[in-house]
C-alpha positions as MATLAB code, in Angstrom:
seq = 'MVGHVPSLTAIAAYCQDRRRDLPHLGLVPTASLHITIQRLAFTDEVSLDVAAEVVDHVRRRCVDLRTVPVEVGPLAGSPEAVRFSAGPPEPVRGLRDLIRESIRRGAQGRRPYPDGAGGFVPHVSIAYHDSSADTQSLIQRVASLRYLHPVTATIQSADVVELRREGQRRWAMILLAERVAAFATLFQGTVALPTALALPALIGAIGQERPVADGITQLSVLIGTSQLLGLPFLIYLTAKQQYTLVPFAFAAITSMHFVLYSWLHQTPVYIGMAVLISLGTTTVMFTAPGNSRRTRPVAVSFLTGGLLLSTALLFLILHLAIN';
ca = [
       3.450   -4.025  -10.933;
       4.631   -2.071  -13.955;
       5.485    1.451  -12.829;
       3.227    4.299  -13.905;
       4.514    5.307  -17.322;
       2.375    7.853  -19.195;
       3.361    6.451  -22.591;
       2.359    2.908  -21.564;
      -0.909    4.092  -20.056;
      -1.641    6.081  -23.196;
      -0.933    3.265  -25.633;
      -2.919    0.788  -23.534;
      -5.900    3.143  -23.363;
      -5.642    3.778  -27.118;
      -5.694    0.056  -27.919;
      -8.554   -0.604  -25.518;
     -10.603    2.176  -27.074;
      -9.999    0.890  -30.615;
     -11.203   -2.614  -29.716;
     -13.868   -1.769  -27.162;
     -16.571   -3.043  -29.524;
     -15.320   -6.627  -29.374;
     -17.720   -8.880  -27.436;
     -16.731  -10.767  -24.287;
     -13.743   -8.506  -23.701;
     -12.924   -7.552  -20.091;
     -10.646   -4.515  -20.007;
      -7.819   -4.243  -17.499;
      -7.820   -0.837  -15.731;
      -4.784    1.087  -16.930;
      -3.828    1.748  -13.306;
      -3.505   -2.034  -12.830;
      -1.231   -2.894  -15.739;
       1.052   -5.684  -14.636;
       3.167   -8.666  -15.589;
       1.936  -11.888  -14.025;
       5.076  -13.474  -12.578;
       3.887  -16.527  -10.666;
       0.634  -18.038   -9.442;
       0.707  -18.679   -5.712;
      -2.365  -20.902   -5.332;
      -6.137  -21.000   -5.607;
      -7.759  -19.228   -2.674;
      -9.041  -22.513   -1.238;
      -5.513  -23.975   -1.300;
      -3.727  -21.405    0.852;
      -4.656  -19.523    4.030;
      -3.992  -15.839    4.562;
      -1.335  -16.524    7.190;
       0.602  -18.697    4.715;
       0.208  -15.980    2.081;
       1.579  -13.473    4.610;
       4.615  -15.680    5.260;
       5.251  -15.942    1.529;
       5.021  -12.171    1.106;
       7.482  -11.658    3.976;
       9.991  -13.983    2.309;
       9.539  -12.331   -1.087;
       9.947   -8.879    0.451;
      13.174   -9.786    2.218;
      14.642  -11.264   -0.969;
      13.549   -8.436   -3.254;
      13.874   -5.342   -1.043;
      17.345   -4.414   -2.322;
      16.753   -5.311   -5.958;
      16.868   -2.598   -8.582;
      13.925   -1.907  -10.836;
      13.781   -4.097  -13.926;
      13.551   -2.183  -17.233;
      11.299   -3.760  -19.859;
      10.210   -2.906  -23.373;
       6.460   -3.319  -23.708;
       5.048   -4.125  -27.158;
       3.994   -4.963  -29.761;
       0.358   -5.933  -29.186;
      -0.963   -9.417  -29.913;
      -4.155  -11.377  -29.425;
      -4.600  -14.900  -28.055;
      -7.580  -17.123  -27.263;
      -7.573  -15.753  -23.704;
      -6.218  -12.207  -23.770;
      -5.083   -9.104  -25.596;
      -1.560   -8.377  -24.451;
       1.715   -6.615  -25.097;
       4.924   -8.603  -25.281;
       7.450   -7.637  -22.567;
      11.180   -8.133  -22.781;
      13.962   -8.857  -22.767;
      12.677  -11.960  -20.973;
      15.857  -12.951  -19.098;
      15.740  -10.325  -16.307;
      12.018  -10.985  -15.772;
      12.639  -14.733  -15.610;
      15.419  -14.108  -13.089;
      12.965  -12.181  -10.915;
      10.454  -15.000  -11.305;
      12.988  -17.610  -10.206;
      13.724  -15.540   -7.097;
      10.019  -15.252   -6.279;
       9.425  -18.964   -6.866;
      12.187  -19.841   -4.427;
      10.755  -17.390   -1.874;
       7.333  -19.026   -2.247;
       8.861  -22.426   -1.561;
      10.639  -21.156    1.565;
       7.676  -19.159    2.844;
       5.059  -21.865    2.300;
       7.228  -24.601    3.849;
       5.146  -27.381    2.386;
       1.800  -25.853    3.456;
       0.614  -25.354   -0.130;
       1.217  -26.964   -3.532;
       4.604  -26.093   -4.994;
       4.497  -23.445   -7.780;
       3.773  -24.545  -11.318;
       6.661  -25.622  -13.519;
       9.131  -22.953  -14.548;
       8.847  -23.750  -18.257;
       6.662  -21.913  -20.734;
       6.777  -18.516  -19.033;
       6.429  -15.644  -21.514;
       6.469  -12.134  -19.964;
       3.562   -9.985  -21.138;
       1.312   -7.102  -20.099;
      -2.383   -7.869  -20.617;
      -4.754   -5.011  -21.409;
      -7.905   -7.134  -21.793;
      -9.115  -10.665  -21.177;
     -11.315  -12.621  -23.550;
     -14.067  -14.048  -21.370;
     -15.419  -16.448  -23.964;
     -13.930  -19.010  -26.316;
     -16.231  -17.802  -29.083;
     -14.788  -16.069  -32.145;
     -11.164  -16.001  -30.945;
      -9.883  -15.906  -34.530;
     -11.718  -12.651  -35.175;
     -10.229  -11.216  -31.992;
      -6.687  -12.133  -33.030;
      -7.168  -10.651  -36.506;
      -8.623   -7.390  -35.185;
      -5.807   -6.987  -32.677;
      -3.178   -7.696  -35.334;
      -4.082   -4.426  -37.054;
      -2.618   -2.565  -34.038;
       0.806   -4.203  -34.159;
       2.227   -1.163  -35.955;
       2.357    0.737  -32.639;
       5.909    1.180  -31.381;
       6.933   -0.447  -28.072;
       7.374    1.747  -25.000;
       9.874    1.490  -22.161;
       8.652    0.803  -18.626;
      10.024   -0.634  -15.382;
       8.957   -3.331  -12.960;
       8.937   -1.377   -9.710;
       7.226   -3.756   -7.294;
       6.032   -7.315   -6.885;
       2.523   -7.469   -5.452;
       0.257  -10.305   -4.385;
      -3.178  -10.000   -5.978;
      -6.352  -12.011   -5.831;
      -7.937  -12.612   -9.220;
     -11.744  -12.672   -9.179;
     -14.440  -12.960  -11.805;
     -17.322  -10.553  -11.340;
     -18.772  -10.094  -14.796;
     -15.306   -9.186  -15.981;
     -11.952   -9.898  -14.434;
     -10.858   -7.589  -11.648;
      -7.870   -7.423   -9.315;
      -8.137   -7.093   -5.553;
      -5.001   -6.665   -3.463;
      -4.591   -9.138   -0.623;
      -2.304   -8.267    2.252;
      -3.286   -4.741    1.265;
      -3.698   -3.739    4.892;
       0.043   -3.245    5.193;
      -0.086   -0.592    2.492;
      -3.370    0.837    3.701;
      -1.447    1.553    6.895;
       0.536    4.143    4.959;
      -2.697    5.945    4.040;
      -4.004    5.621    7.587;
      -0.745    7.070    8.899;
      -1.080    9.876    6.381;
      -4.578   10.480    7.754;
      -3.425   10.715   11.359;
      -0.430   12.881   10.445;
      -2.142   15.308    8.096;
      -5.717   15.377    9.459;
      -6.037   14.079   13.012;
      -2.845   15.589   14.437;
      -3.331   19.110   12.980;
      -6.975   19.017   14.104;
      -6.019   18.024   17.639;
      -3.487   20.862   17.754;
      -5.473   23.568   15.993;
      -9.002   23.126   17.321;
      -8.301   23.888   21.006;
      -6.217   26.932   20.099;
      -8.776   28.081   17.535;
     -11.677   28.097   19.962;
      -9.613   29.279   22.931;
     -10.395   26.166   24.948;
      -6.921   26.062   26.444;
      -6.708   29.677   27.511;
      -4.011   32.220   26.814;
      -2.275   32.442   30.172;
       0.483   29.937   30.880;
       2.526   29.489   34.076;
       5.807   29.828   32.218;
       7.891   32.555   30.627;
       7.704   33.321   26.924;
      11.098   31.685   26.422;
       9.756   28.378   27.736;
       6.758   28.687   25.445;
       9.066   29.178   22.490;
      11.070   26.169   23.626;
       7.925   24.065   23.715;
       7.160   25.104   20.141;
      10.627   23.996   19.068;
      10.226   20.681   20.873;
       6.886   20.170   19.174;
       8.382   21.008   15.807;
      11.163   18.514   16.461;
       8.621   15.803   15.776;
       9.366   16.451   12.120;
      12.826   15.001   12.695;
      11.165   11.623   12.956;
      10.049   11.787    9.332;
      13.344   10.477    7.885;
      12.951    7.379   10.056;
       9.425    6.844    8.754;
      10.633    7.370    5.190;
      13.358    4.777    5.779;
      10.846    2.219    7.068;
       8.612    2.866    4.065;
      11.495    2.596    1.598;
      12.444   -0.751    3.163;
       8.783   -1.829    2.896;
       8.451   -2.270    6.653;
       4.866   -1.073    6.409;
       3.699   -2.680    9.647;
       6.176   -0.611   11.689;
       5.405    2.798   10.163;
       2.208    3.542   12.164;
       3.760    2.203   15.390;
       6.848    4.406   14.982;
       4.671    7.425   14.224;
       2.511    6.719   17.277;
       5.598    6.568   19.520;
       6.874    9.887   18.171;
       3.443   11.450   18.618;
       3.014   10.298   22.230;
       6.408   11.736   23.233;
       5.530   14.981   21.499;
       2.451   15.546   23.675;
       3.980   14.898   27.094;
       5.229   18.498   27.409;
       1.793   19.880   26.528;
       0.349   18.586   29.789;
       2.714   20.769   31.812;
       2.596   23.689   29.400;
      -1.212   23.969   29.513;
      -1.613   22.743   33.099;
      -3.993   19.928   32.148;
      -3.585   16.169   32.588;
      -5.520   15.501   29.384;
      -2.486   15.555   27.102;
      -0.364   13.260   29.225;
      -3.324   10.918   29.581;
      -3.687   10.854   25.810;
       0.048   10.228   25.354;
      -0.029    7.304   27.792;
      -3.075    5.797   26.087;
      -1.426    6.078   22.666;
       1.814    4.509   23.880;
       0.269    1.654   25.855;
      -2.601    1.086   23.448;
      -0.482    0.789   20.310;
       2.089   -1.394   22.060;
      -0.689   -3.691   23.254;
      -2.065   -3.961   19.728;
       1.349   -4.839   18.298;
       2.015   -7.478   20.983;
      -1.388   -9.125   21.242;
      -2.491   -9.435   17.611;
      -2.193  -13.101   16.584;
       0.337  -13.999   13.909;
      -2.252  -14.489   11.181;
      -3.651  -11.016   11.929;
      -0.379   -9.183   11.313;
      -2.017   -7.467    8.359;
      -4.518   -5.733   10.652;
      -2.048   -4.502   13.267;
      -0.813   -1.401   11.414;
      -4.356   -0.378   10.548;
      -5.503   -0.847   14.154;
      -2.537    1.184   15.421;
      -3.271    3.970   12.950;
      -6.939    4.298   13.777;
      -6.322    3.967   17.520;
      -3.824    6.833   17.401;
      -5.969    8.988   15.122;
      -9.067    8.257   17.176;
      -7.362    9.294   20.420;
      -6.132   12.522   18.847;
      -9.578   13.426   17.548;
     -11.201   12.390   20.834;
      -8.891   14.740   22.713;
      -9.814   17.619   20.445;
     -13.497   16.761   20.888;
     -13.081   16.693   24.689;
     -11.582   20.182   24.679;
     -14.451   21.374   22.478;
     -17.051   19.946   24.850;
     -15.322   21.474   27.878;
     -15.144   24.832   26.145;
     -18.834   24.780   25.249;
     -19.807   23.692   28.772;
     -17.858   26.556   30.351;
     -19.274   29.133   27.976;
];
């Protein structure tokens, strides 16, 4: 994907608005501006597990690469699309060669080999022409916008997308579950965990008296806060694109964090929750079949978040029953 660059988004939106009246034109959402590097296969030619293997190979080869700067523009029309030129082409072609080789290694003969390397011209499409009618008029109308100056952008990631036709062309991420895991982890860290901690204290379900001195209570707060020290590890996993491990690592940190609470509040509920999180997430990671690796991080995230919210709900029910 081309990184979010306000100047590129602005010029793309400007051009789309000026030619919105053209018939049979399917606009590309400005948030999805991209350079098509290499076709993997038609969806009936490759299974999701093969696609996952290919993505793993591409990720390992590209994880330490620097971003690729490109100059986007000027605009041009063709029988199929309205698109910006992107160059210089050599660095983009080098990235394409690397991806093509990763596809070959990842597929291991289980899908047709990628199309020939010749004829590749880097470009950023802003609209697709969904009909062969009146292409000459399209090209002439687009030519009037070639005066716009090119903008500088960067290729920041290589993503696998599924191209579908639904009235107009749209892009749907496949293998998206690995990235969704980051949002699910964000949910459990910023919503479920604070709720599980705050709700019992807010309603007084735990009680104020504790069988320990104030110094021990302060120590328990420090130990709880130490969970934040696990964030650099999670950031490292995310930076290295090890998305499937992020929720599992967070779940392990969370379960250890709650063990002390069981003693501090004299209730087995917290330790029971910690054990369920630890064993449950480990079971998910071990038992998911290879072609379901995309679902493991999501399952881990929602299992952990669900257990945290269930614990808070249990304390609420107990509090209401007592009172």
